[in-house]
N, C-alpha and C positions, 0 to 999 in steps of 0.2 A: 387481392383476396389471399389470405394465408391458407395453404393447404395442410392437410393432416401430416403429410410427409415432411413439410417444412417445420412443423411443431415437434418432430421427433429427432432433429439433428443435434449433434453435440453443441454446435455454436448457439443454437436457440436455448438449450437447457442451461448452458454455462452463463450466457448473457442474461437471460431472464432471472435466474437465481441470484446472480451477482447484483443485478439492478435492484432487486427486492431487498437484499442484504444492505446494499449501499444506501438505499433510501431510508431504511430503518435507522441506520447509524448516523446518517446525515442530520436527522432530526435532533440527535443528541449533540453532535459536534457543533452544530449551528449555535447552540446555547452558549458555547464557549468562544464564539467568533471564529470557528475553524471550519474548513471543509474536510471531507474524508481524506482527500489527497494530502492536505497539510498535516493531518493527524498521522498518516502513514509515514510522511517524511520525518516528523518529530520522533516517531517510534524508532526509525532507523538511526537517528542521531543519538538517541538516549544512551546507548551503550558504546557509542563510537565517538571519540574525541578527535579533533583535528582531521575531519573528513573533507576531502576536496569535493567541489561541486560536481566534477566529472564522475568521481567514484559514486557519489550519492545518486546521480542520475541512473547509473547502472543498477544500484540497489533498489530503486523504486520503479525501474523499467520505464523511464521517461527519457526524452531527448534532453540535451543540456539546456536548450533555450527554455523549454517548459519548466525544467527544474529551477532554472534561474529566476523565473517569474514567481514560482512558489516560494523560493528562498527570500526574495525581496519582500513579498507580502508578510512572511513570518518575521522577518527582521523588523519591519515597520511596526508590527504588533508586539514586538518585544519578546518573541518566543525563541529566537535564536540569535546568535552573534556570528558575524562574518568578519574574520580578521585576516590581514595579509599573511600569506605563506612566506616565512623567512627564507625558504629555499627557492622560491619562484615568485618574483615580483608581480607576475601576471595573474597568479592564482590566489585563491582565498581558502582558508581553513574554516570549517563550519563547526560551531559548538551550540549545544542546546543551552538556553538560558535557564535561570532558576524559575522564571515564570513558565517557560515551556515544560519544565519538569513537573511543576505544580498542576498544570492543566492535564498532563498525561496521567498523573497520579489520580486525578478525578475521573478521567475518561476510561482508563483501563478497566476498572470494575464494571463500568457500563457496557464496554465491549464484551467482557467475559459473560455478562448476563445475557446479552444478545446471542452469543454463541450457544449458551445453554438452551435458550429458547429455540434456536434454529435446529438443534439436534434433538429436541424433545420427541420422544416416541421412537427413537432410532437406537437399536441395540449396539453394544460394544462390538459385536461381531460384524454388524452392518457398517459401522464406522470404519473398522479395519479394512473391510472389503472396498469401501468407497475410497479410502486413502490409497490402497494398493492400485486401484484402477486409475485414480488421478495421477499417481506417479508414472504409471505406464503411458498414459496419454501424454503427459508432459515430455517424457523421454522420446516418444514417437514424434511429437511435434518439434522438439528440439533438434532431433536428427534431420528432419525435413528442412528446417530453417538453416542448419549448418550446411547441408548439401546444396541448398540454393545459393548460399553465400560464396561457394567455391567457384 
């Protein structure tokens, strides 16, 4: 049984809100044969050419094995290209394909509409306060994670 105190934790609010947002957007990405994670990866590749899989894993906050699986699926679907890295035979450079760009061009306005709907009824001042709090929370948690890694 979930207690009222559990419903007031940072983890609960972040997870629950993120899950609702992800579910709403997943309905749209699914129409294009993508998951929200695959969309996020393509979005990171859009403005970066010749990205290594290792660097991409860091950008999307996934481990390299998980990133590799996402990359493989996107490559099979024709949304990205994986070419050998001329400076390292063991590595690949990732590029978004024309098909990947086309899908992003269709999905980005949908994502923007979802963002507008999510922020409906929230003032600019409230948005700024929210953003400020989120930055502080991230900084606090980053410091904790760095201290634990030492």
